[in-house]
C-alpha positions as CSV (number, residue, x, y, z in Angstrom):
1,M,-74.4,-29.2,-64.2
2,T,-73.5,-25.5,-64.2
3,R,-76.1,-23.1,-65.5
4,P,-75.7,-19.4,-66.0
5,L,-77.0,-17.0,-63.4
6,L,-79.1,-15.2,-66.0
7,S,-82.8,-14.3,-66.3
8,L,-84.6,-14.9,-69.5
9,E,-84.6,-11.2,-70.3
10,Q,-80.9,-11.0,-69.7
11,A,-80.3,-14.0,-72.1
12,M,-82.3,-12.2,-74.7
13,T,-80.2,-9.1,-74.5
14,L,-76.8,-10.8,-74.8
15,G,-76.8,-10.1,-78.5
16,P,-79.0,-8.9,-81.3
17,V,-79.5,-12.3,-82.9
18,I,-80.2,-15.7,-81.5
19,P,-79.4,-18.4,-84.1
20,V,-82.1,-21.0,-84.6
21,L,-80.3,-24.3,-85.0
22,V,-81.5,-27.5,-86.6
23,I,-78.7,-30.0,-86.0
24,D,-78.9,-33.3,-87.8
25,R,-75.6,-34.8,-86.6
26,V,-74.3,-34.8,-83.1
27,D,-70.7,-34.4,-84.3
28,D,-71.6,-31.0,-85.8
29,A,-72.8,-29.6,-82.5
30,V,-69.6,-28.6,-80.7
31,P,-67.7,-27.1,-83.7
32,L,-70.9,-25.2,-84.7
33,A,-71.4,-23.8,-81.3
34,R,-67.7,-22.8,-81.0
35,A,-67.8,-21.2,-84.5
36,L,-70.8,-19.1,-83.4
37,L,-69.2,-18.1,-80.1
38,A,-66.1,-17.1,-81.9
39,G,-68.2,-14.7,-83.9
40,G,-69.7,-13.1,-80.7
41,V,-73.0,-15.1,-80.6
42,N,-73.4,-16.6,-77.1
43,T,-77.1,-17.5,-76.9
44,L,-78.0,-20.6,-79.1
45,E,-81.4,-22.1,-79.7
46,V,-81.3,-25.8,-80.4
47,T,-84.6,-26.8,-81.9
48,L,-86.2,-30.2,-81.1
49,R,-86.8,-30.9,-84.8
50,T,-84.3,-33.7,-85.1
51,P,-84.0,-37.1,-83.4
52,V,-80.6,-36.1,-81.9
53,A,-81.6,-32.7,-80.5
54,M,-81.6,-33.9,-76.9
55,D,-78.2,-35.5,-77.3
56,V,-77.0,-32.2,-78.8
57,I,-78.2,-30.2,-75.9
58,R,-76.6,-32.6,-73.4
59,L,-73.3,-32.5,-75.3
60,L,-73.2,-28.6,-75.5
61,A,-74.0,-28.3,-71.9
62,A,-71.0,-30.4,-71.1
63,E,-68.5,-29.3,-73.8
64,V,-69.4,-25.7,-74.4
65,P,-70.5,-24.4,-70.9
66,Q,-70.0,-20.8,-71.9
67,A,-73.0,-21.0,-74.3
68,V,-76.5,-20.1,-73.1
69,I,-78.6,-22.9,-74.5
70,L,-82.2,-22.5,-75.4
71,A,-84.3,-25.6,-76.2
72,G,-86.6,-24.6,-79.1
73,T,-89.8,-26.0,-80.5
74,I,-91.0,-27.2,-77.2
75,T,-94.7,-28.2,-77.5
76,T,-95.3,-30.4,-74.5
77,P,-94.5,-30.3,-70.7
78,E,-92.6,-33.6,-71.2
79,Q,-90.2,-32.0,-73.8
80,W,-89.8,-29.0,-71.4
81,E,-88.8,-31.3,-68.5
82,A,-86.5,-33.4,-70.8
83,A,-84.8,-30.4,-72.1
84,H,-84.2,-29.1,-68.7
85,H,-82.6,-32.4,-67.6
86,A,-80.5,-32.5,-70.8
87,G,-78.9,-29.2,-69.7
88,A,-80.9,-26.4,-71.5
89,H,-81.0,-23.2,-69.6
90,F,-84.3,-21.9,-71.1
91,G,-87.1,-23.3,-73.2
92,V,-88.7,-21.7,-76.3
93,S,-92.1,-22.7,-77.6
94,P,-93.9,-21.7,-80.9
95,G,-97.1,-21.1,-78.8
96,L,-98.6,-21.6,-75.4
97,T,-101.0,-24.5,-75.0
98,P,-103.3,-25.1,-72.0
99,R,-100.9,-28.0,-70.9
100,L,-97.9,-25.8,-71.0
101,L,-99.7,-23.0,-69.3
102,S,-100.8,-25.4,-66.5
103,A,-97.2,-26.7,-66.2
104,L,-96.0,-23.0,-66.0
105,R,-98.5,-22.2,-63.2
106,S,-97.8,-25.4,-61.2
107,G,-94.0,-24.9,-61.1
108,S,-92.1,-25.0,-64.4
109,P,-88.7,-26.8,-64.7
110,M,-87.0,-23.7,-66.3
111,P,-88.0,-20.4,-67.8
112,L,-90.0,-20.5,-71.0
113,L,-90.2,-18.1,-73.9
114,P,-93.6,-18.8,-75.3
115,G,-94.7,-17.9,-78.9
116,V,-97.5,-15.4,-79.4
117,A,-99.0,-14.0,-82.5
118,T,-102.3,-12.3,-81.4
119,A,-103.4,-9.9,-78.6
120,S,-105.4,-12.6,-77.0
121,E,-102.5,-15.0,-76.8
122,L,-100.3,-12.2,-75.5
123,M,-102.9,-11.3,-72.8
124,T,-103.2,-14.9,-71.8
125,A,-99.5,-15.3,-71.3
126,M,-99.2,-12.0,-69.5
127,D,-102.0,-13.0,-67.1
128,A,-99.8,-16.0,-66.2
129,G,-97.0,-13.5,-65.2
130,L,-94.9,-13.6,-68.3
131,H,-93.4,-10.5,-70.0
132,C,-90.9,-12.0,-72.5
133,F,-92.2,-13.6,-75.7
134,K,-91.3,-15.1,-79.0
135,F,-93.3,-13.3,-81.8
136,F,-93.9,-16.2,-84.2
137,P,-94.2,-16.4,-87.2
138,A,-93.1,-12.8,-87.2
139,Q,-93.4,-11.9,-90.9
140,Q,-96.6,-13.9,-91.5
141,A,-98.2,-12.6,-88.3
142,G,-97.9,-8.9,-89.2
143,G,-94.2,-8.2,-88.8
144,V,-93.0,-4.8,-87.7
145,G,-96.5,-3.3,-87.9
146,M,-98.0,-5.8,-85.5
147,L,-95.3,-5.3,-83.0
148,K,-95.7,-1.5,-83.2
149,A,-99.4,-2.0,-82.6
150,F,-98.7,-4.2,-79.5
151,H,-96.4,-1.6,-77.9
152,S,-99.1,0.9,-76.7
153,P,-101.5,-1.5,-75.0
154,F,-98.7,-3.9,-73.9
155,P,-95.7,-1.6,-72.9
156,D,-94.2,-4.2,-70.6
157,A,-94.0,-7.0,-73.2
158,L,-90.6,-7.8,-74.6
159,F,-90.2,-9.7,-77.9
160,C,-87.9,-11.9,-79.9
161,P,-89.4,-12.0,-83.4
162,T,-88.7,-15.2,-85.2
163,G,-89.9,-16.5,-88.6
164,G,-88.9,-14.8,-91.8
165,I,-86.2,-12.7,-90.2
166,S,-83.1,-12.2,-92.3
167,P,-80.1,-9.8,-92.5
168,D,-82.2,-7.6,-94.7
169,N,-85.0,-6.9,-92.2
170,A,-83.4,-7.7,-88.8
171,R,-82.4,-4.1,-88.1
172,T,-86.0,-2.9,-88.8
173,Y,-87.2,-5.2,-86.0
174,L,-84.3,-4.3,-83.6
175,D,-85.1,-0.6,-83.9
176,L,-88.5,-1.2,-82.2
177,P,-88.6,-0.3,-78.4
178,N,-90.3,-3.6,-77.5
179,V,-87.8,-5.9,-79.4
180,A,-84.9,-7.3,-77.4
181,C,-83.4,-9.5,-80.1
182,V,-84.4,-11.5,-83.2
183,G,-84.2,-15.2,-84.0
184,G,-82.9,-16.5,-87.3
185,S,-81.6,-19.5,-89.1
186,W,-79.3,-17.7,-91.5
187,L,-76.3,-17.9,-89.1
188,A,-76.0,-21.6,-89.6
189,P,-76.9,-22.6,-93.2
190,S,-77.4,-26.3,-93.5
191,A,-75.0,-26.6,-96.4
192,A,-72.3,-24.8,-94.4
193,V,-72.8,-27.0,-91.4
194,K,-72.8,-30.2,-93.5
195,A,-69.5,-29.1,-95.2
196,G,-67.9,-28.1,-91.9
197,Q,-67.4,-24.5,-93.0
198,W,-66.9,-23.2,-89.5
199,D,-65.0,-20.1,-90.5
200,H,-67.9,-19.1,-92.8
201,I,-70.3,-19.5,-89.9
202,T,-68.1,-17.5,-87.6
203,A,-68.1,-14.7,-90.2
204,L,-71.9,-14.7,-90.4
205,A,-72.0,-14.6,-86.5
206,Q,-69.6,-11.6,-86.6
207,A,-71.8,-9.8,-89.1
208,A,-74.9,-10.5,-87.0
209,S,-73.2,-9.2,-83.8
210,T,-72.7,-5.8,-85.5
211,L,-76.4,-5.2,-85.9
212,M,-77.9,-2.6,-83.7
213,Q,-77.8,-3.7,-80.2
214,P,-81.1,-4.5,-78.4
215,M,-82.6,-2.5,-75.6
216,Q,-81.6,-3.3,-72.1
217,C,-84.2,-4.5,-69.6
């Protein structure tokens, strides 16, 4: 299968918002992805929160090759490996467990964006050679204030805050020098997906694409 020749940090800077997608029906996957791409959103996180998630990743990799696919909510090395074989380009985890860290150090199947919420978690991940992170859950873990506090002692760390991000506060995060993009679920409301309101989703994607562009690595 064809995979984009992008680094993780390049994928994070393709646009200001990465939609966090929870897809319940395989049939919704392709029209949803195409609606988001039509609005200028090219990087898509498909969360492994539904039984069809791996099938969705496999289908998108085959039918929408221009999309950069992130497999989200990876919590085990087995999921990481399965998502890679399904066609995902990058993995996203809400945290970084000892097993995931061991897999990372022994030769990971694809790049991983691990979640961090504290200085100790960030230091552990940076000690493993990582510098791109998901800050999760962003609002509950200190929000903009915490990311500002991280910047001075960890100037090389680059973040994608996720969790409690909305159109109302996204720009505040994107203004920070250590934020590359934000993750949010508002681009694909479940009601709109179930109703097949693809034009509405394209409009939401277009609005998200006009947010302040992230810093370049």
